C-alpha positions, -999 to +999 in steps of 0.1 A: +496-237-601+472-226-627+480-249-662+468-277-682+470-312-668+459-345-678+456-356-640+429-343-621+401-350-594+375-326-607+373-309-643+344-281-642+336-267-678+313-237-688+291-245-658+261-224-657+235-220-627+205-194-629+178-191-603+144-179-612+130-154-586+098-131-585+122-103-598+139-123-627+166-147-633+196-148-609+230-153-626+247-170-597+269-191-615+280-179-650+298-199-674+327-210-648+358-235-656+383-249-632+406-281-627+412-295-594+444-316-595+451-346-576+460-342-538+454-303-541+436-277-521+417-250-542+404-219-525+377-199-539+374-164-522+353-132-527+328-112-512+292-123-503+270-130-532+296-135-557+285-171-563+310-193-543+281-212-525+262-215-557+289-230-574+293-259-546+258-264-553+259-270-587+289-294-580+273-316-551+239-312-574+223-300-542+197-277-564+169-255-548+132-258-569+138-227-583+166-237-607+161-218-643+196-231-659+218-261-650+243-263-678+277-276-685+302-305-677+315-315-643+339-344-646+349-366-618+379-385-626+369-385-659+331-393-658+307-364-664+286-367-634+263-336-647+251-363-673+238-391-646+203-389-634+194-377-601+192-410-584+226-426-599+243-392-586+226-398-551+235-431-549+269-432-569+284-398-562+270-376-536+284-387-504+304-416-518+327-396-540+320-359-531+311-351-497+305-318-477+314-299-446+287-272-441+292-236-428+274-245-396+278-281-383+249-280-361+228-273-392+238-302-409+233-328-380+201-340-365+195-329-331+174-357-321+197-387-335+230-397-318+259-384-336+277-423-344+241-430-358+243-400-381+280-410-394+273-445-396+242-438-420+259-430-452+280-461-449+249-483-443+234-465-471+262-462-498+286-489-486+258-513-478+277-522-444+263-533-410+255-511-383+284-526-364+308-521-391+297-486-400+300-478-361+335-493-362+345-470-388+328-439-372+349-448-341+381-450-365+373-416-380+364-399-346+400-408-336+413-397-364+399-363-363+406-361-324+371-366-309+370-389-281+351-422-292+325-418-263+310-387-281+296-410-308+269-419-282+257-381-275+237-358-293+249-330-315+236-301-288+263-320-259+293-310-280+311-279-285+311-259-318+346-274-325+340-307-316+305-304-339+327-294-370+353-323-361+321-345-361+311-333-393+345-336-409+346-374-397+312-380-412+329-366-445+355-385-441+340-422-436+334-431-472+368-424-483+357-396-508+379-383-534+368-346-530+355-328-502+336-298-505+343-272-475+319-244-472+332-216-443+345-247-420+357-224-394+335-194-399+317-198-365+344-210-347+373-191-320+407-184-334+425-214-313+395-240-327+400-223-362+437-234-362+429-268-348+406-275-372+431-263-404+455-286-387+431-315-389+422-305-426+458-300-435+464-338-419+437-355-438+449-338-471+485-349-468+478-384-452+449-394-471+452-380-503+417-361-500+413-333-527+395-299-510+374-272-525+372-247-497+347-218-499+359-189-473+360-152-466+390-158-444+415-155-462+443-156-437+430-191-425+427-204-463+462-196-468+473-223-449+453-253-465+454-238-498+476-250-532+456-228-555+435-200-553+401-189-575+388-158-569+350-151-578+333-118-584+299-114-597+292-151-605+324-152-626+361-165-618+382-134-624+419-147-613+430-185-606+467-188-597+492-211-574+484-200-537+519-188-530+521-166-559+483-154-554+491-145-518+525-127-528+510-107-557+476-110-568+470-095-606+432-089-610+426-054-594+396-068-576+421-096-559+446-066-553+419-049-532+405-077-517+441-088-504+447-054-495+417-054-471+433-083-450+453-073-418+488-086-421+509-094-392+542-074-402+528-051-428+528-012-421+505-004-449+471+011-440+441-013-449+420-006-479+384-009-488+369-020-520+343+011-529+308+006-542+287-027-545+288-058-567+267-057-597+235-072-593+231-104-607+197-101-616+208-082-646+246-079-647+268-057-670+277-066-704+312-047-696+337-059-674+316-067-642+342-047-618+346-017-642+324+004-618+343-003-589+378-004-602+406+023-599+422+010-631+397+011-655+400+026-690+380+027-722+383-012-734+366-020-702+335-015-719+340-051-733+339-080-712+373-096-711+382-130-719+409-147-696+441-143-702+471-166-696+502-145-677+527-171-672+513-200-651+482-175-638+449-170-655+432-133-653+400-120-665+413-082-671+422-063-700+450-047-682+469-080-695+459-081-729+495-073-742+516-094-717+490-124-718+472-148-742+436-154-745+427-187-733+399-209-748+375-222-726+389-256-722+423-244-709+411-225-680+425-246-651+430-247-614+455-278-609 
Protein backbone atom coordinates (compact mmCIF):
# COMPACT_ATOMS: atom_id res chain seq x y z
CA UNK A 1 0.00 0.00 0.00
CA UNK A 2 1.32 3.46 -0.82
CA UNK A 3 1.60 5.29 2.47
CA UNK A 4 4.12 6.94 4.75
CA UNK A 5 5.89 4.54 7.08
CA UNK A 6 8.69 4.74 9.58
CA UNK A 7 9.64 1.11 8.94
CA UNK A 8 11.34 0.58 5.62
CA UNK A 9 14.28 -1.22 4.12
CA UNK A 10 14.98 1.27 1.35
CA UNK A 11 14.02 4.91 0.91
CA UNK A 12 14.90 6.78 -2.29
CA UNK A 13 14.54 10.55 -2.28
CA UNK A 14 14.82 12.77 -5.37
CA UNK A 15 17.12 10.34 -7.18
CA UNK A 16 18.52 11.70 -10.44
CA UNK A 17 20.71 9.78 -12.89
CA UNK A 18 21.62 11.44 -16.19
CA UNK A 19 24.07 10.13 -18.79
CA UNK A 20 26.31 12.16 -21.10
CA UNK A 21 26.16 10.95 -24.71
CA UNK A 22 27.36 12.34 -28.04
CA UNK A 23 23.85 13.57 -28.74
CA UNK A 24 23.38 15.22 -25.36
CA UNK A 25 22.35 14.38 -21.80
CA UNK A 26 19.92 11.48 -21.35
CA UNK A 27 17.63 12.00 -18.34
CA UNK A 28 17.26 8.29 -17.53
CA UNK A 29 16.07 8.68 -13.92
CA UNK A 30 14.45 12.04 -13.28
CA UNK A 31 13.68 12.96 -9.64
CA UNK A 32 12.38 9.57 -8.50
CA UNK A 33 11.14 8.82 -4.97
CA UNK A 34 9.88 5.61 -3.40
CA UNK A 35 10.00 3.55 -0.22
CA UNK A 36 10.23 -0.20 0.20
CA UNK A 37 8.74 -1.55 3.42
CA UNK A 38 9.86 -4.47 5.55
CA UNK A 39 9.37 -7.87 3.90
CA UNK A 40 7.81 -6.30 0.81
CA UNK A 41 8.28 -6.72 -2.91
CA UNK A 42 7.85 -3.74 -5.20
CA UNK A 43 7.50 -4.40 -8.92
CA UNK A 44 8.58 -1.63 -11.28
CA UNK A 45 6.90 -1.91 -14.66
CA UNK A 46 6.96 0.13 -17.86
CA UNK A 47 7.99 0.06 -21.49
CA UNK A 48 11.57 -0.46 -22.62
CA UNK A 49 13.66 2.67 -22.19
CA UNK A 50 11.54 4.15 -19.40
CA UNK A 51 14.40 4.08 -16.87
CA UNK A 52 13.72 0.89 -14.88
CA UNK A 53 17.18 -0.64 -15.21
CA UNK A 54 18.86 2.76 -14.79
CA UNK A 55 17.04 3.11 -11.47
CA UNK A 56 18.47 -0.20 -10.28
CA UNK A 57 21.92 0.92 -11.38
CA UNK A 58 21.47 4.06 -9.31
CA UNK A 59 20.55 1.96 -6.27
CA UNK A 60 23.40 -0.51 -6.76
CA UNK A 61 25.81 2.21 -7.87
CA UNK A 62 26.74 0.16 -10.94
CA UNK A 63 27.41 3.27 -13.00
CA UNK A 64 29.06 3.61 -16.40
CA UNK A 65 31.77 6.20 -17.03
CA UNK A 66 29.47 8.60 -18.85
CA UNK A 67 27.41 9.63 -15.81
CA UNK A 68 26.59 13.35 -16.03
CA UNK A 69 24.42 13.74 -12.91
CA UNK A 70 23.97 11.35 -9.97
CA UNK A 71 22.22 13.01 -7.04
CA UNK A 72 19.60 12.42 -4.38
CA UNK A 73 19.50 10.22 -1.31
CA UNK A 74 19.13 6.46 -1.01
CA UNK A 75 18.69 5.32 2.57
CA UNK A 76 19.17 1.66 3.47
CA UNK A 77 17.90 0.99 6.99
CA UNK A 78 18.18 4.72 7.61
CA UNK A 79 21.78 5.11 6.34
CA UNK A 80 22.37 7.31 3.30
CA UNK A 81 24.39 4.92 1.15
CA UNK A 82 24.82 7.53 -1.60
CA UNK A 83 26.96 9.52 0.85
CA UNK A 84 29.44 6.62 1.18
CA UNK A 85 32.66 6.63 -0.81
CA UNK A 86 32.99 4.02 -3.55
CA UNK A 87 35.25 1.68 -1.57
CA UNK A 88 33.01 1.67 1.51
CA UNK A 89 29.96 1.10 -0.69
CA UNK A 90 31.69 -1.80 -2.46
CA UNK A 91 32.84 -3.54 0.72
CA UNK A 92 29.98 -2.75 3.11
CA UNK A 93 26.84 -2.45 0.96
CA UNK A 94 26.97 -3.99 -2.51
CA UNK A 95 26.68 -7.76 -2.33
CA UNK A 96 26.57 -7.62 1.45
CA UNK A 97 23.32 -5.75 2.13
CA UNK A 98 22.01 -5.32 -1.43
CA UNK A 99 22.47 -8.04 -4.03
CA UNK A 100 21.43 -8.43 -7.64
CA UNK A 101 19.98 -11.12 -9.91
CA UNK A 102 20.60 -10.01 -13.51
CA UNK A 103 18.38 -10.51 -16.52
CA UNK A 104 20.50 -13.27 -18.04
CA UNK A 105 22.33 -15.40 -15.48
CA UNK A 106 24.86 -16.54 -18.08
CA UNK A 107 26.05 -12.95 -18.42
CA UNK A 108 26.70 -12.71 -14.67
CA UNK A 109 28.45 -16.06 -14.28
CA UNK A 110 32.08 -16.47 -15.31
CA UNK A 111 32.05 -19.26 -17.94
CA UNK A 112 35.53 -20.56 -16.98
CA UNK A 113 35.07 -20.67 -13.18
CA UNK A 114 33.16 -23.40 -11.40
CA UNK A 115 29.83 -22.23 -10.01
CA UNK A 116 30.70 -23.18 -6.43
CA UNK A 117 33.79 -20.99 -6.49
CA UNK A 118 31.78 -18.06 -7.85
CA UNK A 119 29.16 -18.35 -5.11
CA UNK A 120 31.83 -18.71 -2.43
CA UNK A 121 33.74 -15.62 -3.59
CA UNK A 122 31.47 -12.90 -2.08
CA UNK A 123 31.48 -14.76 1.26
CA UNK A 124 35.26 -14.88 1.32
CA UNK A 125 35.56 -11.27 0.15
CA UNK A 126 32.85 -9.56 2.21
CA UNK A 127 32.36 -11.84 5.24
CA UNK A 128 35.94 -13.12 5.60
CA UNK A 129 34.89 -16.77 5.51
CA UNK A 130 37.35 -19.52 4.73
CA UNK A 131 36.81 -21.31 1.44
CA UNK A 132 35.52 -24.40 3.25
CA UNK A 133 32.99 -22.32 5.20
CA UNK A 134 31.95 -20.49 2.04
CA UNK A 135 31.45 -23.71 0.06
CA UNK A 136 29.36 -25.13 2.92
CA UNK A 137 27.18 -22.02 2.84
CA UNK A 138 26.92 -22.31 -0.95
CA UNK A 139 25.75 -25.91 -0.57
CA UNK A 140 23.10 -24.78 1.89
CA UNK A 141 21.83 -22.14 -0.53
CA UNK A 142 21.83 -24.59 -3.44
CA UNK A 143 19.65 -26.96 -1.44
CA UNK A 144 17.36 -24.08 -0.54
CA UNK A 145 16.74 -22.99 -4.13
CA UNK A 146 16.44 -26.56 -5.41
CA UNK A 147 19.75 -27.10 -7.19
CA UNK A 148 21.65 -30.39 -6.63
CA UNK A 149 24.82 -29.81 -4.62
CA UNK A 150 26.82 -31.69 -7.26
CA UNK A 151 26.25 -28.72 -9.58
CA UNK A 152 28.65 -26.63 -7.47
CA UNK A 153 31.54 -28.30 -9.28
CA UNK A 154 30.11 -27.63 -12.73
CA UNK A 155 30.66 -24.73 -15.09
CA UNK A 156 27.78 -22.41 -16.04
CA UNK A 157 27.47 -23.76 -19.59
CA UNK A 158 26.76 -27.24 -18.17
CA UNK A 159 23.51 -26.03 -16.54
CA UNK A 160 20.13 -25.33 -18.10
CA UNK A 161 18.79 -21.78 -18.17
CA UNK A 162 16.52 -22.45 -15.21
CA UNK A 163 19.31 -23.98 -13.14
CA UNK A 164 21.63 -21.07 -13.97
CA UNK A 165 18.97 -18.65 -12.79
CA UNK A 166 18.54 -20.60 -9.55
CA UNK A 167 22.32 -20.51 -9.12
CA UNK A 168 22.25 -16.72 -9.59
CA UNK A 169 19.52 -16.49 -6.92
CA UNK A 170 21.61 -18.66 -4.58
CA UNK A 171 24.58 -16.34 -5.20
CA UNK A 172 22.42 -13.35 -4.29
CA UNK A 173 21.29 -15.05 -1.07
CA UNK A 174 24.58 -16.29 0.38
CA UNK A 175 25.45 -13.06 2.21
CA UNK A 176 21.99 -12.89 3.83
CA UNK A 177 21.15 -9.48 2.27
CA UNK A 178 18.39 -7.07 3.27
CA UNK A 179 17.38 -6.44 -0.33
CA UNK A 180 17.62 -8.26 -3.66
CA UNK A 181 17.25 -6.39 -6.95
CA UNK A 182 15.82 -8.65 -9.67
CA UNK A 183 16.20 -7.44 -13.25
CA UNK A 184 13.87 -9.44 -15.52
CA UNK A 185 14.77 -12.70 -13.69
CA UNK A 186 12.48 -14.90 -15.80
CA UNK A 187 12.54 -13.22 -19.22
CA UNK A 188 14.70 -15.82 -21.00
CA UNK A 189 12.93 -18.86 -19.52
CA UNK A 190 10.02 -21.03 -20.62
CA UNK A 191 6.65 -20.68 -18.89
CA UNK A 192 7.03 -23.70 -16.59
CA UNK A 193 10.52 -22.65 -15.50
CA UNK A 194 9.26 -19.09 -14.92
CA UNK A 195 6.61 -20.45 -12.57
CA UNK A 196 9.18 -22.52 -10.69
CA UNK A 197 11.52 -19.53 -10.29
CA UNK A 198 8.68 -17.35 -9.01
CA UNK A 199 7.79 -20.04 -6.46
CA UNK A 200 11.41 -20.03 -5.26
CA UNK A 201 11.35 -16.23 -4.93
CA UNK A 202 8.08 -16.30 -2.96
CA UNK A 203 9.53 -18.94 -0.64
CA UNK A 204 12.63 -16.81 -0.04
CA UNK A 205 10.54 -13.72 0.65
CA UNK A 206 8.29 -15.33 3.24
CA UNK A 207 10.80 -17.62 4.93
CA UNK A 208 13.88 -15.39 4.92
CA UNK A 209 12.19 -11.98 5.05
CA UNK A 210 14.15 -10.57 2.11
CA UNK A 211 12.87 -7.44 0.35
CA UNK A 212 12.66 -7.35 -3.44
CA UNK A 213 12.79 -4.73 -6.15
CA UNK A 214 11.62 -6.52 -9.30
CA UNK A 215 12.15 -4.92 -12.70
CA UNK A 216 10.03 -6.54 -15.39
CA UNK A 217 7.95 -6.25 -18.55
CA UNK A 218 6.03 -9.39 -17.61
CA UNK A 219 3.06 -7.97 -15.74
CA UNK A 220 1.32 -11.34 -15.38
CA UNK A 221 4.31 -13.06 -13.79
CA UNK A 222 5.14 -10.09 -11.58
CA UNK A 223 1.67 -10.13 -10.06
CA UNK A 224 2.57 -13.40 -8.33
CA UNK A 225 5.29 -11.73 -6.27
CA UNK A 226 4.24 -8.09 -5.98
CA UNK A 227 3.08 -6.40 -2.80
CA UNK A 228 3.37 -2.96 -4.42
CA UNK A 229 3.57 -1.65 -7.97
CA UNK A 230 5.46 1.37 -9.30
CA UNK A 231 4.83 2.39 -12.90
CA UNK A 232 7.66 4.19 -14.68
CA UNK A 233 7.28 6.30 -17.78
CA UNK A 234 9.94 8.47 -19.44
CA UNK A 235 12.28 8.41 -16.45
CA UNK A 236 9.60 9.18 -13.85
CA UNK A 237 7.33 7.16 -11.57
CA UNK A 238 3.75 8.01 -12.54
CA UNK A 239 1.76 5.70 -10.26
CA UNK A 240 2.40 3.77 -7.05
CA UNK A 241 -0.11 1.51 -5.37
CA UNK A 242 -0.77 -1.64 -3.45
CA UNK A 243 -0.55 -4.51 -5.94
CA UNK A 244 -4.04 -5.85 -5.33
CA UNK A 245 -5.63 -2.45 -5.90
CA UNK A 246 -3.43 -1.70 -8.91
CA UNK A 247 -4.07 -4.94 -10.78
CA UNK A 248 -7.79 -4.56 -10.13
CA UNK A 249 -7.97 -0.94 -11.31
CA UNK A 250 -4.93 1.13 -12.35
CA UNK A 251 -5.53 4.89 -12.24
CA UNK A 252 -2.97 6.66 -14.43
CA UNK A 253 -3.97 6.66 -18.13
CA UNK A 254 -0.62 5.11 -19.07
CA UNK A 255 -1.02 2.37 -16.45
CA UNK A 256 -4.56 1.68 -17.70
CA UNK A 257 -3.38 1.22 -21.28
CA UNK A 258 -0.41 -0.84 -20.13
CA UNK A 259 -2.69 -3.24 -18.26
CA UNK A 260 -5.21 -3.28 -21.14
CA UNK A 261 -2.45 -4.65 -23.40
CA UNK A 262 -1.96 -7.72 -21.18
CA UNK A 263 -4.00 -10.86 -22.01
CA UNK A 264 -6.24 -12.05 -19.16
CA UNK A 265 -7.45 -15.61 -18.78
CA UNK A 266 -11.16 -14.94 -18.26
CA UNK A 267 -11.49 -11.55 -19.97
CA UNK A 268 -13.56 -11.12 -23.12
CA UNK A 269 -12.33 -7.58 -23.77
CA UNK A 270 -10.18 -6.88 -26.81
CA UNK A 271 -6.53 -6.14 -26.15
CA UNK A 272 -5.46 -2.53 -26.57
CA UNK A 273 -2.18 -0.93 -27.52
CA UNK A 274 -0.52 2.33 -26.59
CA UNK A 275 -0.29 4.58 -29.66
CA UNK A 276 2.84 6.53 -30.51
CA UNK A 277 6.26 6.41 -28.91
CA UNK A 278 7.62 7.55 -25.53
CA UNK A 279 9.33 10.96 -25.63
CA UNK A 280 13.08 11.14 -26.06
CA UNK A 281 14.93 11.34 -22.75
CA UNK A 282 17.51 13.52 -24.48
CA UNK A 283 15.07 16.41 -24.35
CA UNK A 284 11.90 15.37 -22.50
CA UNK A 285 8.90 17.71 -22.68
CA UNK A 286 8.12 20.14 -19.88
CA UNK A 287 4.44 19.15 -20.17
CA UNK A 288 3.00 15.90 -18.85
CA UNK A 289 5.31 13.40 -20.51
CA UNK A 290 2.42 11.13 -21.52
CA UNK A 291 0.29 13.96 -22.98
CA UNK A 292 0.91 13.26 -26.67
CA UNK A 293 -0.11 9.60 -26.30
CA UNK A 294 -2.90 10.04 -23.77
CA UNK A 295 -6.54 9.64 -24.92
CA UNK A 296 -7.68 11.69 -21.89
CA UNK A 297 -5.33 14.67 -22.31
CA UNK A 298 -6.79 18.14 -21.77
CA UNK A 299 -5.57 21.73 -21.54
CA UNK A 300 -3.90 21.50 -18.13
CA UNK A 301 -1.68 18.67 -19.37
CA UNK A 302 0.50 21.40 -20.89
CA UNK A 303 1.91 21.67 -17.34
CA UNK A 304 3.92 18.90 -15.69
CA UNK A 305 1.62 17.46 -12.97
CA UNK A 306 2.71 16.86 -9.39
CA UNK A 307 2.12 13.55 -7.64
CA UNK A 308 -1.37 13.40 -6.12
CA UNK A 309 -2.36 11.20 -3.20
CA UNK A 310 -5.67 9.48 -3.99
CA UNK A 311 -6.65 7.45 -0.95
CA UNK A 312 -3.70 5.15 -0.33
CA UNK A 313 -2.34 5.56 -3.87
CA UNK A 314 -0.11 8.05 -5.65
CA UNK A 315 -0.79 9.22 -9.21
CA UNK A 316 1.08 11.78 -11.29
CA UNK A 317 -1.84 13.02 -13.38
CA UNK A 318 -3.99 16.17 -13.52
CA UNK A 319 -7.15 14.05 -13.76
CA UNK A 320 -6.87 13.47 -10.01
CA UNK A 321 -6.36 17.09 -8.98
CA UNK A 322 -9.87 17.44 -7.54
CA UNK A 323 -10.09 14.19 -5.57
CA UNK A 324 -6.42 13.99 -4.60
CA UNK A 325 -3.98 16.01 -2.56
CA UNK A 326 -0.58 17.13 -3.92
CA UNK A 327 2.21 15.47 -1.96
CA UNK A 328 5.62 16.81 -1.06
CA UNK A 329 8.60 14.80 -2.20
CA UNK A 330 9.32 13.20 1.19
CA UNK A 331 5.79 11.71 1.28
CA UNK A 332 6.11 9.86 -2.01
CA UNK A 333 6.32 6.25 -0.87
CA UNK A 334 5.83 2.64 -1.74
CA UNK A 335 5.60 0.57 1.39
